[in-house]
Backbone bond lengths (Angstrom), bond angles and torsions (degrees), N, CA, C in turn:
res aa  C-N    CA-C-N  psi(-1)  N-CA   C-N-CA  omega(-1)  CA-C   N-CA-C  phi
1 M - - - 1.451 - - 1.538 110.81 -
2 Q 1.344 114.61 -44.21 1.470 120.80 179.36 1.541 110.35 -60.23
3 L 1.330 115.30 -38.87 1.453 122.46 179.82 1.539 110.67 -60.04
4 H 1.311 116.55 -42.93 1.475 122.11 179.81 1.511 110.38 -63.67
5 R 1.316 116.89 -44.40 1.482 121.00 179.04 1.505 111.59 -61.99
6 N 1.345 115.93 -43.77 1.466 120.89 179.68 1.520 111.42 -62.52
7 L 1.339 113.72 -43.55 1.471 117.75 179.26 1.517 111.75 -66.74
8 R 1.314 116.68 -41.54 1.465 120.53 177.90 1.521 111.57 -61.16
9 K 1.332 114.49 -43.29 1.458 121.49 178.59 1.537 110.46 -62.73
10 K 1.297 113.88 -45.39 1.487 120.07 -178.79 1.544 109.99 -64.40
11 I 1.327 117.25 -40.89 1.464 122.24 178.52 1.533 110.26 -63.39
12 E 1.303 116.84 -45.36 1.476 122.32 -179.55 1.526 110.46 -62.42
13 T 1.325 115.12 -42.74 1.469 119.98 179.78 1.536 109.44 -63.38
14 L 1.340 116.73 -44.33 1.446 120.71 179.80 1.509 111.95 -65.44
15 K 1.331 118.73 -38.64 1.457 123.48 176.20 1.537 111.33 -59.40
16 K 1.346 114.46 -45.09 1.456 119.46 179.84 1.531 111.51 -64.71
17 E 1.347 114.59 -41.11 1.473 119.19 178.68 1.529 109.79 -64.27
18 K 1.329 116.97 -42.29 1.456 122.08 179.03 1.507 110.15 -60.89
19 A 1.328 117.72 -45.75 1.460 121.57 179.41 1.526 111.41 -61.21
20 G 1.314 115.73 -40.70 1.473 120.62 178.92 1.530 110.33 -65.79
21 L 1.302 117.15 -41.38 1.477 121.13 179.64 1.513 111.15 -66.36
22 L 1.341 115.84 -41.43 1.479 119.55 177.92 1.541 111.11 -63.19
23 A 1.337 116.30 -38.80 1.454 120.78 178.84 1.555 109.29 -66.75
24 E 1.327 116.08 -38.65 1.466 119.58 -179.64 1.518 109.89 -68.53
25 I 1.338 117.27 -39.93 1.478 121.39 177.10 1.542 110.78 -60.58
26 E 1.308 115.74 -44.68 1.461 120.40 179.71 1.528 110.39 -62.36
27 S 1.306 117.27 -42.96 1.460 121.99 178.04 1.527 111.20 -62.35
28 L 1.331 116.40 -42.84 1.460 120.09 178.40 1.538 112.26 -66.64
29 K 1.334 116.86 -36.61 1.464 120.75 175.30 1.528 110.49 -60.77
30 E 1.325 115.87 -45.78 1.462 120.12 179.56 1.512 112.15 -61.75
31 K 1.348 116.44 -41.81 1.456 121.88 176.98 1.536 110.11 -63.18
32 G 1.324 116.87 -41.95 1.453 121.40 178.40 1.519 111.64 -63.55
33 E 1.311 117.41 -42.32 1.470 121.08 179.20 1.522 110.17 -65.94
34 A 1.352 116.35 -38.84 1.481 119.50 179.36 1.544 109.02 -65.74
35 K 1.309 117.14 -41.01 1.469 121.52 179.89 1.540 109.69 -64.75
36 A 1.335 116.89 -40.14 1.462 121.37 178.00 1.511 110.69 -62.61
37 R 1.353 118.01 -44.33 1.438 120.51 176.50 1.519 113.57 -61.46
38 E 1.321 115.08 -40.61 1.465 121.39 176.91 1.505 110.96 -60.64
39 L 1.323 117.10 -45.91 1.430 121.27 179.55 1.546 112.46 -66.42
40 E 1.339 115.50 -37.43 1.476 119.03 177.09 1.526 109.96 -62.11
41 N 1.329 116.37 -41.63 1.456 120.44 178.42 1.537 111.27 -63.62
42 E 1.326 116.03 -41.66 1.465 119.95 177.34 1.526 112.28 -62.53
43 V 1.339 114.37 -40.30 1.479 119.17 179.23 1.560 109.92 -64.76
44 I 1.330 115.67 -42.09 1.470 118.90 178.23 1.500 110.84 -61.58
45 T 1.345 116.08 -43.45 1.465 119.72 177.84 1.510 111.81 -61.95
46 L 1.327 117.72 -44.15 1.445 121.36 179.88 1.535 111.39 -64.51
47 K 1.329 117.37 -38.92 1.465 120.80 176.86 1.525 110.55 -62.29
48 K 1.335 117.31 -41.63 1.468 121.35 177.75 1.537 110.19 -62.28
49 E 1.332 115.13 -41.21 1.437 119.86 179.27 1.510 112.06 -64.02
50 V 1.327 117.24 -42.14 1.446 122.97 178.26 1.544 108.21 -61.49
51 E 1.331 116.10 -47.14 1.461 121.99 -179.41 1.534 109.50 -59.55
52 A 1.316 117.12 -44.57 1.461 119.66 179.70 1.534 111.45 -64.35
53 L 1.305 116.74 -40.82 1.471 120.66 179.03 1.503 111.38 -68.22
54 E 1.317 116.50 -37.94 1.483 119.17 176.79 1.514 110.53 -64.70
55 T 1.322 116.04 -42.80 1.452 120.20 176.91 1.519 110.48 -60.71
56 L 1.291 116.41 -43.79 1.462 119.90 178.74 1.501 110.47 -64.15
57 F 1.310 117.84 -44.00 1.457 122.84 179.21 1.521 111.08 -61.81
58 N 1.324 117.18 -46.95 1.458 121.13 178.28 1.500 111.71 -61.69
59 T 1.307 117.53 -41.45 1.464 121.64 177.24 1.515 109.85 -64.48
60 K 1.316 115.31 -42.17 1.464 118.99 -179.19 1.533 109.72 -65.31
61 R 1.308 118.15 -41.23 1.452 121.83 178.84 1.525 110.77 -62.60
62 K 1.322 117.20 -40.91 1.456 121.34 178.37 1.516 110.20 -61.75
63 H 1.338 116.50 -41.44 1.471 119.70 179.14 1.516 110.11 -66.62
64 E 1.300 117.07 -38.07 1.451 120.43 -179.48 1.506 111.31 -64.90
65 T 1.305 116.65 -38.76 1.475 120.12 -178.22 1.527 110.60 -76.26
66 M 1.340 117.96 -22.89 1.447 121.58 -179.57 1.534 111.67 -83.46
67 K 1.310 117.96 -23.33 1.469 121.04 -177.55 1.547 107.92 -67.42
68 P 1.297 115.70 138.77 1.466 116.97 174.09 1.501 110.49 -68.71
69 K 1.311 115.19 140.93 1.454 119.39 -177.96 1.517 107.94 -76.84
70 N 1.316 115.13 137.25 1.471 120.66 174.76 1.514 107.69 -79.25
71 E 1.302 114.09 111.09 1.445 117.46 -179.76 1.511 108.74 -88.56
72 D 1.283 114.08 136.89 1.463 119.24 -179.85 1.523 108.66 -99.14
73 F 1.375 113.68 104.31 1.464 119.44 -176.63 1.522 112.00 -88.76
74 S 1.309 116.70 -2.00 1.445 119.94 -176.67 1.535 112.91 -69.89
75 Q 1.340 116.62 -19.40 1.440 119.44 -178.50 1.508 113.07 -89.99
76 T 1.337 118.81 -5.81 1.463 119.86 -179.45 1.483 113.94 -90.02
C-alpha cells in the first residue's frame, strides 16, 4: 500500500514538473519569436538606410561628375 502511495505521489510530482517545463518552453518560444520579429524589423530598417545612403551617394557622384573641373592654369 505504501508503495502505491509513493508511486502516485512521484507520478503527480513528475506531472506537475512536466507541465511547468512545457509552460516554460512555450514562454521561451514566444520570447524567441518576438526577438526574431524585432531583429527582422531592425534588418528592414537597416536595408532602407543602406538604400537611402546608396541613393544619396549615387546622386552625389552624379553631381560630382557634372561639375566642371577647376583647371589650374598657374602651372602652364
